[in-house]
C-alpha positions as CSV (number, residue, x, y, z in Angstrom):
1,X,-70.4,-26.0,17.1
2,X,-68.5,-29.2,17.9
3,X,-71.3,-30.5,20.0
4,X,-71.1,-34.3,19.4
5,X,-73.9,-36.8,20.0
6,X,-72.5,-37.7,23.4
7,X,-72.5,-34.1,24.7
8,X,-74.8,-33.4,27.7
9,X,-76.5,-30.5,25.9
10,X,-78.0,-33.0,23.4
11,X,-79.6,-35.1,26.1
12,X,-83.4,-34.7,26.8
13,X,-82.6,-34.3,30.4
14,X,-80.9,-30.9,29.7
15,X,-82.6,-29.7,26.5
16,X,-86.2,-29.0,25.6
17,X,-87.1,-31.0,22.5
18,X,-90.1,-29.8,20.5
19,X,-89.9,-32.8,18.2
20,X,-87.3,-35.1,16.6
21,X,-85.9,-32.2,14.5
22,X,-86.4,-29.1,16.7
23,X,-85.1,-28.0,20.0
24,X,-85.5,-24.7,21.9
25,X,-82.3,-22.7,21.7
26,X,-80.0,-23.6,24.6
27,X,-77.4,-20.8,24.0
28,X,-76.7,-17.9,21.8
29,X,-73.4,-19.5,20.7
30,X,-75.6,-21.3,18.1
31,X,-75.4,-18.1,16.0
32,X,-71.6,-17.8,15.9
33,X,-71.0,-19.7,12.7
34,X,-73.7,-17.9,10.7
35,X,-72.5,-14.5,11.7
36,X,-68.9,-15.3,11.1
37,X,-69.9,-16.6,7.7
38,X,-71.5,-13.2,7.0
39,X,-68.1,-11.6,7.3
40,X,-68.5,-10.0,10.8
41,X,-65.4,-9.9,13.0
42,X,-67.0,-8.5,16.1
43,X,-70.6,-8.8,17.2
44,X,-73.1,-9.1,20.1
45,X,-76.1,-11.4,20.0
46,X,-78.9,-11.2,22.6
47,X,-81.6,-13.9,22.8
48,X,-83.9,-16.0,25.0
49,X,-82.5,-19.4,25.8
50,X,-84.1,-22.5,27.4
51,X,-82.6,-25.2,29.6
52,X,-83.8,-28.0,31.9
53,X,-81.8,-27.3,35.0
54,X,-81.7,-27.4,38.8
55,X,-84.1,-25.5,41.0
56,X,-82.5,-22.7,43.1
57,X,-82.4,-18.9,43.3
58,X,-80.1,-18.5,40.3
59,X,-81.5,-21.0,37.8
60,X,-84.7,-20.7,35.7
61,X,-85.8,-22.7,32.7
62,X,-85.8,-19.6,30.5
63,X,-83.3,-16.7,30.7
64,X,-81.6,-14.2,28.4
65,X,-78.1,-14.5,27.2
66,X,-75.7,-12.1,25.5
67,X,-73.1,-13.5,23.2
68,X,-70.0,-11.6,22.3
69,X,-67.3,-12.4,19.7
70,X,-64.2,-10.6,18.7
71,X,-61.7,-11.6,16.0
72,X,-58.3,-9.9,16.2
73,X,-56.7,-8.0,13.3
74,X,-53.1,-8.8,12.3
75,X,-52.0,-5.6,13.8
76,X,-53.6,-6.5,17.2
77,X,-51.8,-9.8,17.2
78,X,-48.5,-8.3,16.0
79,X,-47.0,-8.1,19.6
80,X,-47.1,-11.9,19.7
81,X,-44.6,-11.9,16.8
82,X,-46.3,-14.9,15.2
83,X,-45.8,-17.2,18.3
84,X,-49.0,-19.3,18.7
85,X,-48.6,-19.5,22.5
86,X,-48.1,-15.8,22.8
87,X,-51.1,-15.1,20.6
88,X,-53.2,-17.4,22.8
89,X,-52.1,-15.6,25.9
90,X,-52.7,-12.2,24.3
91,X,-56.2,-13.1,23.3
92,X,-57.0,-14.6,26.8
93,X,-55.6,-11.5,28.6
94,X,-57.7,-9.2,26.4
95,X,-60.8,-11.3,27.1
96,X,-60.3,-11.4,30.9
97,X,-59.3,-7.7,31.0
98,X,-62.5,-6.7,29.2
99,X,-64.9,-8.8,31.2
100,X,-63.3,-7.9,34.5
101,X,-63.5,-4.3,33.5
102,X,-67.2,-4.7,32.6
103,X,-67.9,-6.2,36.0
104,X,-66.0,-3.5,37.8
105,X,-67.7,-0.8,35.8
106,X,-71.2,-2.1,36.6
107,X,-70.7,-3.3,40.2
108,X,-67.8,-1.3,41.5
109,X,-65.1,-3.1,43.4
110,X,-66.3,-6.7,43.7
111,X,-64.8,-10.1,44.5
112,X,-64.5,-12.3,41.4
113,X,-62.6,-15.4,40.3
114,X,-61.9,-17.4,37.1
115,X,-62.7,-21.1,37.0
116,X,-61.4,-23.4,34.3
117,X,-64.3,-25.1,32.3
118,X,-64.9,-27.0,29.2
119,X,-67.0,-25.8,26.2
120,X,-66.9,-27.5,22.8
121,X,-66.7,-24.2,20.9
122,X,-63.8,-22.6,22.9
123,X,-60.4,-23.7,23.9
124,X,-59.3,-22.9,26.5
125,X,-62.6,-22.2,28.3
126,X,-63.4,-20.4,31.6
127,X,-66.2,-19.2,33.7
128,X,-66.3,-15.9,35.7
129,X,-67.8,-16.2,39.2
130,X,-68.8,-13.2,41.3
131,X,-69.3,-13.1,45.1
132,X,-73.0,-12.3,45.5
133,X,-74.9,-12.5,48.8
134,X,-72.1,-14.6,50.4
135,X,-72.0,-17.2,47.6
136,X,-70.1,-17.6,44.4
137,X,-72.4,-17.2,41.4
138,X,-71.3,-18.0,37.8
139,X,-72.2,-15.1,35.5
140,X,-70.6,-16.0,32.2
141,X,-68.7,-18.6,30.2
142,X,-66.0,-17.7,27.7
143,X,-62.8,-18.7,26.0
144,X,-60.7,-18.6,22.8
145,X,-62.8,-19.5,19.8
146,X,-61.9,-23.0,18.7
147,X,-60.2,-23.1,15.2
148,X,-62.8,-25.6,14.0
149,X,-65.6,-23.1,14.6
150,X,-63.7,-20.6,12.4
151,X,-63.1,-23.2,9.7
152,X,-66.8,-24.2,9.8
153,X,-67.6,-20.6,9.0
154,X,-65.5,-20.9,5.9
155,X,-62.7,-18.7,7.2
156,X,-59.0,-19.3,7.8
157,X,-58.3,-20.4,11.4
158,X,-54.6,-19.6,11.0
159,X,-55.5,-16.0,10.4
160,X,-58.9,-15.4,12.2
161,X,-58.3,-15.8,15.9
162,X,-60.3,-14.4,18.8
163,X,-62.5,-14.9,21.8
164,X,-66.1,-15.4,22.6
165,X,-68.3,-15.1,25.7
166,X,-71.9,-15.8,26.7
167,X,-73.3,-14.0,29.8
168,X,-76.6,-14.5,31.6
169,X,-78.3,-11.1,31.7
170,X,-80.6,-12.0,34.6
171,X,-77.6,-12.9,36.8
172,X,-75.8,-9.7,36.0
173,X,-79.0,-7.8,36.8
174,X,-79.3,-9.7,40.1
175,X,-75.9,-8.4,41.1
176,X,-76.5,-4.9,39.8
177,X,-79.8,-4.4,41.5
178,X,-79.3,-6.8,44.4
179,X,-82.2,-9.0,43.4
180,X,-82.0,-12.2,45.5
181,X,-84.1,-14.6,43.4
182,X,-84.2,-15.1,39.6
183,X,-87.9,-15.9,39.8
184,X,-88.6,-12.3,40.5
185,X,-87.9,-11.3,36.9
186,X,-91.1,-13.2,35.9
187,X,-93.2,-11.7,38.6
188,X,-96.3,-9.6,37.6
189,X,-96.4,-7.9,41.0
190,X,-96.1,-4.2,40.7
191,X,-94.2,-4.1,44.0
192,X,-91.3,-5.5,42.0
193,X,-91.6,-3.7,38.7
194,X,-92.4,-0.3,40.1
195,X,-89.0,-0.2,41.8
196,X,-87.2,0.1,38.5
197,X,-87.0,2.8,35.9
198,X,-85.0,3.2,32.7
199,X,-81.6,4.7,33.4
200,X,-81.7,4.3,37.1
201,X,-79.7,1.8,39.2
202,X,-81.3,1.1,42.5
203,X,-81.1,-1.7,45.1
204,X,-84.1,-3.9,45.2
205,X,-86.2,-3.5,48.4
206,X,-87.6,-6.9,49.4
207,X,-91.4,-6.9,50.0
208,X,-91.9,-10.6,50.5
209,X,-91.7,-11.7,54.2
210,X,-93.5,-14.9,53.6
211,X,-91.8,-17.9,55.1
212,X,-90.8,-21.0,53.1
213,X,-92.5,-24.3,53.5
214,X,-90.6,-27.5,52.7
215,X,-91.6,-31.1,52.0
216,X,-89.5,-34.2,51.5
217,X,-89.9,-36.9,48.9
218,X,-88.1,-40.3,49.2
219,X,-88.0,-43.0,46.6
220,X,-86.1,-46.0,45.3
221,X,-84.5,-45.3,41.9
222,X,-85.5,-47.5,38.9
223,X,-83.2,-50.5,38.2
224,X,-80.3,-50.2,35.8
225,X,-81.4,-50.5,32.2
226,X,-81.6,-54.0,30.9
227,X,-80.9,-54.0,27.1
228,X,-83.0,-57.2,26.8
229,X,-86.0,-55.6,28.4
230,X,-88.4,-54.2,25.8
231,X,-90.6,-52.3,28.3
232,X,-89.9,-48.6,27.6
233,X,-91.0,-47.5,31.0
234,X,-88.8,-50.1,32.8
235,X,-85.8,-48.9,30.7
236,X,-86.2,-45.3,31.8
237,X,-83.1,-44.0,33.6
238,X,-83.7,-41.5,36.3
239,X,-82.2,-38.0,35.9
240,X,-82.6,-35.3,38.6
241,X,-83.4,-32.7,35.9
242,X,-86.5,-34.8,35.1
243,X,-87.6,-34.5,38.7
244,X,-86.8,-30.7,38.6
245,X,-89.0,-30.4,35.5
246,X,-91.8,-32.4,37.0
247,X,-91.8,-30.2,40.2
248,X,-91.7,-27.0,38.2
249,X,-94.6,-28.3,36.1
250,X,-96.7,-28.9,39.2
251,X,-95.7,-25.9,41.4
252,X,-94.6,-23.3,38.8
253,X,-92.9,-20.4,40.5
254,X,-94.1,-21.5,43.9
255,X,-91.1,-23.8,44.1
256,X,-88.0,-22.0,45.4
257,X,-85.4,-24.7,45.6
258,X,-84.9,-28.5,45.6
259,X,-81.9,-30.2,47.1
260,X,-80.7,-33.8,47.5
261,X,-81.0,-34.5,51.3
262,X,-79.9,-38.1,51.5
263,X,-78.8,-41.0,49.4
264,X,-77.9,-44.6,50.3
265,X,-77.5,-48.0,48.7
266,X,-79.2,-51.0,50.3
267,X,-76.5,-53.4,51.3
268,X,-78.4,-56.5,50.2
269,X,-80.4,-55.5,47.2
270,X,-78.0,-52.7,46.0
271,X,-81.1,-50.6,45.3
272,X,-80.4,-46.8,45.6
273,X,-82.7,-44.6,47.6
274,X,-82.7,-40.8,47.4
275,X,-84.5,-38.2,49.5
276,X,-85.1,-34.7,48.1
277,X,-86.2,-31.6,50.0
278,X,-88.5,-29.2,48.1
279,X,-88.8,-25.7,49.3
280,X,-92.0,-23.8,48.4
281,X,-92.4,-20.1,48.8
282,X,-94.5,-17.4,47.0
283,X,-92.9,-14.1,46.3
284,X,-96.3,-12.4,46.5
285,X,-98.5,-14.1,49.2
286,X,-98.7,-16.6,52.0
287,X,-99.1,-20.3,51.2
288,X,-101.4,-22.5,53.1
289,X,-100.5,-26.0,54.3
290,X,-103.4,-27.4,52.4
291,X,-102.2,-25.8,49.2
292,X,-98.7,-27.2,49.6
293,X,-99.9,-30.6,50.6
294,X,-101.9,-30.8,47.4
295,X,-98.9,-29.8,45.3
296,X,-96.7,-32.3,47.1
297,X,-99.2,-35.1,46.6
298,X,-99.3,-34.4,42.9
299,X,-95.5,-34.4,42.8
300,X,-95.5,-37.8,44.5
301,X,-98.1,-39.2,42.1
302,X,-96.4,-38.0,39.0
303,X,-92.9,-39.1,40.2
304,X,-94.1,-42.6,40.6
305,X,-96.1,-42.8,37.3
306,X,-93.7,-40.8,35.1
307,X,-90.2,-41.3,36.5
308,X,-90.6,-45.0,37.3
309,X,-89.5,-44.6,40.9
310,X,-90.9,-46.4,43.9
311,X,-92.1,-44.1,46.7
312,X,-91.0,-44.8,50.2
């Protein structure tokens, strides 16, 4: 899939490693090569994927992705008259037209935009964002299948050309059913699940009026790694996704969002301080101050012991 050793998706800060040889699937694109090898020219793949990611209403460590791939027949590429640039434009136009049509079919007239992006397995690559509850939300990534992917599948990249996309099903459902928070898909509350039935499209009726509670955590980041220092803990380099994962591990679905509130560098020591605000809110019940205080204290304790930061 052209994902080199330096790519961010290989980093433990972004991917769940089971052991040295096994990771949890981060995207359904992992199945492109094997399905192209089988001789398929057009297919959909649906699966659960796992990522260490930020904490907000549209991110969750597990979600469901649908992968789509289409290789064009010679007849479909004939209008380009063998011109590579025209073929590329024809494939891109077909991809955009199909995905914009899908969004309009499901959501009706809606504001959307294309954003240039980079993915190792497509070139060029794009993301589609949709205006949802007054914010732009990315709902898919896509692009023209990279020739090396086709070659890795044992096929001729000069003949087999096409596009691929990967869309997050929960985010599409959020827009379709007007669901404000991705955590709700994992709720066991019947007040959520009872609102939906097969074949019916309804707008979600919020039932949670519980207010959020926020707590701040400030700390000095660990020093820059010293290659001559053999202390593994001292060599740890802070990554915000490690803090995200730690907070999720302590608070579970009670954490709604985490954001960087402030950062500064001490003028004399050059040490970097960060302050994060953590928002807690249950979708199903009120939270007590004592309950949140206990969670926050555990977050502070683990941050210092596991992330090698110095609390302030």
